[in-house]
C-alpha positions in Angstrom: -22.6 19.6 -35.5 -24.3 21.4 -32.6 -22.5 22.5 -29.4 -24.5 19.9 -27.5 -23.4 17.0 -29.7 -19.8 18.1 -29.4 -20.1 18.0 -25.6 -21.8 14.6 -25.7 -19.1 13.2 -28.0 -16.3 14.5 -25.7 -18.1 13.1 -22.6 -18.5 9.7 -24.2 -14.8 9.6 -25.4 -13.6 10.7 -21.9 -15.8 8.2 -20.0 -14.8 5.3 -22.3 -11.1 6.1 -22.0 -11.3 6.2 -18.2 -13.3 3.1 -17.7 -11.2 1.1 -20.2 -7.9 1.6 -18.3 -6.3 -1.6 -17.0 -4.7 -0.7 -13.8 -2.6 -3.8 -13.8 -1.0 -3.2 -17.2 2.5 -1.7 -16.9 6.1 -2.3 -15.8 6.7 -3.3 -12.2 9.7 -3.5 -10.0 9.8 -6.8 -8.0 10.8 -7.2 -4.4 14.2 -8.5 -5.7 14.8 -5.3 -7.7 14.2 -6.9 -11.1 11.4 -5.8 -13.5 8.4 -7.6 -14.9 5.8 -6.5 -17.4 2.1 -7.2 -17.2 0.3 -6.8 -20.5 -2.7 -8.2 -22.4 -2.5 -11.8 -23.4 -5.6 -12.4 -25.5 -8.6 -11.6 -23.3 -6.4 -12.1 -20.1 -3.1 -10.8 -18.8 0.4 -12.2 -18.7 3.4 -11.5 -16.5 6.7 -11.7 -18.3 10.1 -11.2 -16.5 12.0 -8.5 -18.2 15.3 -8.4 -16.3 17.4 -10.8 -14.3 18.1 -14.5 -14.8 14.6 -15.4 -16.0 14.2 -12.5 -18.5 11.8 -13.4 -21.2 9.9 -16.1 -19.3 6.2 -15.9 -18.7 5.7 -16.1 -14.9 2.0 -15.4 -14.6 -1.4 -15.7 -16.3 -4.4 -13.9 -14.9 -7.9 -12.7 -15.6 -10.0 -10.1 -13.9 -10.7 -6.4 -13.9 -10.7 -3.2 -11.9 -8.1 -3.9 -9.2 -8.4 -7.7 -8.5 -7.2 -10.5 -10.7 -6.9 -14.3 -10.2 -4.9 -16.9 -12.1 -1.6 -18.7 -12.0 1.9 -17.7 -10.9 5.0 -19.8 -11.8 8.2 -19.8 -9.8 10.8 -19.6 -12.6 13.5 -21.3 -10.4 11.5 -24.5 -9.8 8.9 -24.3 -12.6 6.2 -24.8 -10.0 2.9 -23.2 -10.7 0.6 -21.8 -7.9 -2.8 -20.4 -7.8 -2.5 -16.6 -7.5 -4.2 -13.4 -6.9 -3.2 -9.9 -7.8 -4.5 -6.7 -6.1 -3.6 -3.3 -7.5 -3.7 -0.2 -5.2 -2.3 2.9 -6.9 1.3 2.2 -7.8 1.5 -0.9 -5.6 0.7 -4.5 -6.7 0.3 -7.4 -4.2 0.9 -10.8 -5.6 -0.2 -13.8 -3.5 0.6 -17.3 -4.6 -0.7 -20.4 -2.8 0.3 -24.1 -3.0 -2.7 -24.9 -0.7 -5.1 -22.6 1.1 -2.7 -22.3 4.1 0.7 -22.3 2.3 0.8 -18.9 0.7 3.4 -16.2 0.0 2.8 -12.6 -0.8 5.1 -10.1 -2.6 4.6 -6.4 -3.2 5.7 -4.8 -6.4 6.0 -1.1 -7.3 4.9 0.4 -10.6 7.7 1.8 -12.7 5.6 3.0 -15.7 2.3 2.5 -17.4 2.2 0.8 -20.7 
């Protein structure tokens, strides 16, 4: 193996690792102080409550990439499902759930750790 091919291999591995990162995947602290985990769910992403009264329940299902995701959010108290949007900015996650185009609520979660 030549030096050039070693550098090319290292560059390809580094570039593919950086571009393959899912910024939304990880453990997040909710506005109420509980934790939820966002992870792969097939080709999409699921949000599962990890602490609190609704621990173990799936509360979201999304698709997307980079830093913007769309899908569904479920209020575990009422079992009502809303259209939703997630936006990641560093260690901050904004979740916006809407019953109609004008009846929306937004929460901001903080990243606890990457998965």
